[in-house]
Structure formats: C-alpha cells, structure tokens
C-alpha positions as CSV (number, residue, x, y, z in Angstrom):
1,M,-77.5,2.0,1.2
2,D,-74.6,3.8,2.9
3,L,-74.0,2.6,6.4
4,V,-72.3,4.7,9.1
5,I,-70.4,2.6,11.6
6,K,-69.9,4.1,15.0
7,K,-68.0,2.4,17.8
8,Y,-68.8,3.1,21.5
9,K,-67.0,1.8,24.5
10,S,-70.1,1.5,26.7
11,W,-73.9,1.6,26.4
12,Q,-74.0,5.0,28.2
13,D,-72.1,6.6,25.3
14,V,-74.7,5.4,22.7
15,P,-77.0,8.3,21.7
16,T,-80.7,7.7,22.7
17,N,-82.0,7.7,19.1
18,D,-79.4,5.0,18.1
19,L,-80.3,2.9,21.1
20,E,-84.0,3.1,20.4
21,F,-83.5,2.3,16.8
22,W,-81.7,-1.0,17.6
23,L,-84.1,-1.9,20.5
24,Q,-87.1,-1.9,18.2
25,K,-85.4,-4.3,15.7
26,T,-86.1,-8.0,15.9
27,P,-83.3,-10.4,16.9
28,E,-83.2,-11.6,13.3
29,Q,-82.8,-8.1,12.0
30,R,-79.9,-7.5,14.5
31,L,-78.2,-10.7,13.4
32,Q,-78.5,-9.7,9.8
33,A,-77.0,-6.3,10.5
34,A,-74.2,-8.1,12.4
35,K,-73.6,-10.4,9.5
36,I,-73.3,-7.5,7.1
37,L,-70.9,-5.7,9.5
38,I,-68.7,-8.8,9.8
39,E,-68.6,-9.3,6.0
40,R,-67.6,-5.6,5.5
41,A,-65.0,-5.8,8.2
42,E,-63.5,-8.9,6.6
43,K,-63.4,-7.1,3.1
44,F,-61.7,-4.1,4.7
45,Y,-59.2,-6.4,6.6
46,Y,-58.3,-8.4,3.4
47,S,-57.9,-5.2,1.3
48,N,-54.5,-4.8,2.9
49,P,-52.2,-7.5,1.5
50,K,-49.9,-7.3,4.5
51,N,-52.6,-8.6,6.9
52,K,-52.3,-12.3,7.8
53,P,-55.2,-14.7,7.2
54,L,-57.8,-14.7,10.0
55,Y,-57.7,-17.8,12.3
56,Y,-61.1,-19.1,11.2
57,E,-60.5,-18.8,7.5
58,G,-62.0,-21.7,5.7
59,R,-64.8,-22.4,8.2
60,I,-68.4,-22.0,7.1
61,S,-70.2,-19.2,8.8
62,K,-74.0,-19.8,9.1
63,F,-76.6,-17.6,10.6
64,H,-79.6,-19.7,11.7
65,P,-82.9,-18.2,12.5
66,I,-83.7,-18.2,16.2
67,A,-86.2,-20.9,17.2
68,K,-89.4,-19.4,18.5
C-alpha cells in the first residue's frame, strides 16, 4: 500500500474528503496510522548518516488499546 503523506498547517486547509475519511476511523485505527507514520519518519530520518540519534532512542514505544 502506497501512502501519500500531506502536511497541513491548520484544519481549515484539510480537504473535506480527507477530513471525512479520518473522522470515520476509530481511535484505534488512527493510532495505528500514527504509529506507521512515526516508524516511516524514523526510517527516513536515520537514512541520513549525518543525523544525530533522536533523544528518545532506546526507549520502548508501546501503543495500548484505549480502554472502553
């Protein structure tokens, strides 16, 4: 699956169809998407050997399901 990552400065800039897409997702689905985005951003960051290690390197990142 190819993901297209778009960055907006405010909610008013988000196209209506993108906003509706994310609003119909569950919180768990949005967290999963955020996790994937963070993992891809870290791979992109570390692909440049000149980048310094991130400050939280070595910590364990866990995404827990939201209690209902």
